[in-house]
Every structure is written in C-alpha cells, then in structure tokens.
N, C-alpha and C positions, 0 to 999 in steps of 0.2 A: 504494500500500500504506500503510495506517495501522495502527500498533501502538504502544500506550503514548504516544499523542500525537505520534508521529514519522511523517514521510512520506518515501518514497523515490520520486523521479521518475526512473525508469530510462530511459535513452536521451535525456535532456534535454540539449540543447547550450546551453552558456552563450553568450549573445549580448552582454551588456554588464553593467557594474556601475554602479549609481547611488550616487555618493559625495557625502556632505555632512557638514560638521562633523567631518571626520577619521574618518568611519565609513562602511562600506558599508551603505547603507540598504536596498537591494534588489538582488537578482541577477535579471537578466532572462534567461530561457531560452526555448527553442523550445516549452516546455510551460507557459509562464506565468511569473509573478513570484514570487519567494520572498524572505522576510526572516527573519532569525534574530539572536539576540543575538551570536553568534560565527560566523565563517566560516573554514573550514580548506580550503585548496586542496590536493588530493591527486590530481592528474590525470596522474601519471606523466610520460611524454615530452611531454605537452601542457601541463605546468604552467607552463613559462616564458612561453608565449604569454598565459596568463591573468594571471600576475603582472605582465607588462609592461603590461597594460591598467590596472593600478593604479599605474603610474609607477615600477616597480622591475624590475631585471633580475637574473636568476639564470642561471648557466651550465649549464642542463640542455638536452640535445639528444637527439633520437631516435637510437638505435643499433640497426640491424636485426639480428635473429637469425633465421637460417633453420634449419628443423628437418625431419627426415624420420622417418616411421613405417614400420617393417618388420613384415610379417606372416610369422611364422616357422611352418614346417611342424611343427616340434618345438621344445621349450624349449631355448634355447641358453645363456642367462645366468641366473644366480640373484642376482647382486649388481650394484650400480651401479659403473661404471668411470668415473673422472674423469681427464682428461689436459689440464691447463691449462683453456682455455675450452671444450673439447669433452668430450663424455660419451656413455655408453651407459646407458640406463635400461630394465631389463626390467620389463614390466607383468605383472600377475597373469594376464592372458589369454594370455601367451606372446609378445605383440608387444614390439618393442624400439624405443625412442625414441632417435634419433641427433641430437645437436646439438653445437655450435651455432656459427654465424658471429658475427662482430662487425664490422658495416659502417656507416660513417658516410655514409649516403646520404639523409639527410633523412627525410621521412615516406613514403618509398617502401616499401610492404609486399609488393612482388612477389618471387617466388622466381626464382632464376637457375639454369640448367643447370650452370654451372661450380661454383657453391657446393655444390649438392646432390651433384654428382659427387665433390667433395672430401670431403664428409661420409661418403659411402658407401665411399670408399677408406680413410678413417680407420677406419670400422667393420670392414671386412674385414681390415684390418691387425691389429686386436686380436682379432677373433673370426672366423676364416676360415669357420666353419660358417654364418655369416650369408649366405654366398653362395647358400645354398639358399632364402633368404627372398624374399618379393615386396615391392616398393616399393608400399605402400598409399596413402600420402598425404604431401604436402609442404606446408609453410606457413611464414609468417614473422610475427614480432611486433616491436614496437618497445619497447626498453628505455630508461629515462631515464638516459643517461650524463651524466657531468659532468667537470669539469676536475681536481678534486683527490681524487676517490674517496669523498667524504663527502656524505651526503644533507643537504638543507636542512630543518632542524627548528626552527621558531621563529616569532616575530611579524614581520609585514611592517612595516618602518620607516615611520613617518609616519602609520600608520593604527591605530585602536584595534580590538582584538579581531578582527584578521585575521591568519591564520596560514598557514604553508606546511609541508607534509610531503611531500617529493619528492626524486628524484635518487638512489634506492637502487641503480640499475643492475641487476645480476643478482641482487641480494640482497633484493629487495622482498618476496617471498613469506615467507621465513623471518624477516625482520625486522619484518613487519607487526604481530605481537602487541606487541612491545616499543615500536614506534613509536606504536601506538594508546595504550599505557599512558602514555608520557611526554608525548604531546601532550594527552591528556585531563587529565593533572595540570596542565600548563601553562595550559590554557584555563580550568580551574577555579580558578586562582590558587594552586595548591599548588606545593611544591618538587618538581621532577621527580627521578626515581630516579637519573638521571645528569646530569652537567654538560652543558648544551646549548650552551655558548659556542662550541666548535669547529664547531658545525653552524648557526650563526646565519645568517639570511637575507642580511644585508648584508656578509658576509665577503669577497665578491668585490671590493667597492668599496674595502676596506681593503688587501687583499693583491695585487690585480691579477690574480686568478685568471681573470677573464673574458677576459684577453688571451692565455691559453695556448692552444696548438694542440690539445693532447690533450683529448678529451672522454670518454675511456673510463676509468672509475675503476679504480684499483689494487685488487686483491683480496688 
C-alpha cells in the first residue's frame, strides 16, 4: 500500500537489522529491505526479541489471555461488567464476550479447557441467564506484560533515531492514541506532552527491574 509516500508491508517478518555508524541503516524483512530516517519498534509481546537484536534488553514478555464468545438467544446484558482482570462485554448483535486469563506461558496461543471453563463459570456467576447461550468461539492472544507496569517509550540507548513503544499490557488499545502522539513528538525533536523519563528504555538497567519475577503490570 502506498499513500502520501508511505508504504505498509503487512505481514512482513523482521529478519535482521543492518547497523552502522550508530544507526540502523536497513531493516531486512521477509518482504525485502526497508530504510527510513527513524525506526520505532512497536511489536507488542514480540518487541523484546527485536530490541535484543540491537544489543538492548527490555523486560517485556508475552502474557496469554484466553477469551470466549457466547451467542445468546436473547439480549442478556446492556453494559460492560468488569471484575478485576475479567469482564463481560455485550456486543451490538447480542453476543457476549467473556475474558480474560493472565498466563505466563511464553508464546503459546493455545486455549485450554480449564481456563475456558473458569471463564464460563465466572460469566454464569454474574449473569445466570447466560446459561441459555451457546459457546460460539474461543481464542487466545498475547499481551506485552512487563515487570513494573509501565510501557517503554523512548530512544534505544546507543543508537541514533531508534525508538521503542511497547509493554502496555492490557492497556495498549486505549493508550495507543496518546502513545502515537508523544512518540511522534519525540521523533520529530519536539517536547512530548508528558515527561517520558519514567518510561525510558534503559530503566531496567538502572533499577534492576529485569530481575523481578513478576511480568504482569499493575493496573
């Protein structure tokens, strides 16, 4: 896709970075080589692996979240219900989304009978009428968990014009507009709307965060 001089290489896997003179000169991917004045790594749970290829470590790990979708015979809920990490979300078509688990199991995206059963029991406990619904679909995704609950927003130490925006855990969707704004300001050399010091990429090296056992961010 080309629009206003921009290209989107959908589905391109990053294979290597060509670094010279303190800059990433080329990004080698499964769909060819790309170069740009600035590079921002925003690969969610996969970000740590990419940043590590540049000689830097960040404490981002995949946390599996399993979800179930119920097909209701009649409307049951009109509002979202949150209970800690779990929730019920009614959709406009009457279906209800039931989530979610938080599992530190690496990059395993398989669903498990035990976890789905727990989600269904949670749903029935809050809304017994969901017992009349049918289990339509189950799936799992990987969230970028981290040790201290803060995303990484900033420049990669030791490299010019290479940045990271990752580690938002369960808040990536609703924080994405603000993240895009402050990162674009930083990349353009402007002063970001907020102080990015608490989110700096090298903070693990300073505080020892990378040695903590917990990788699930506080909310």
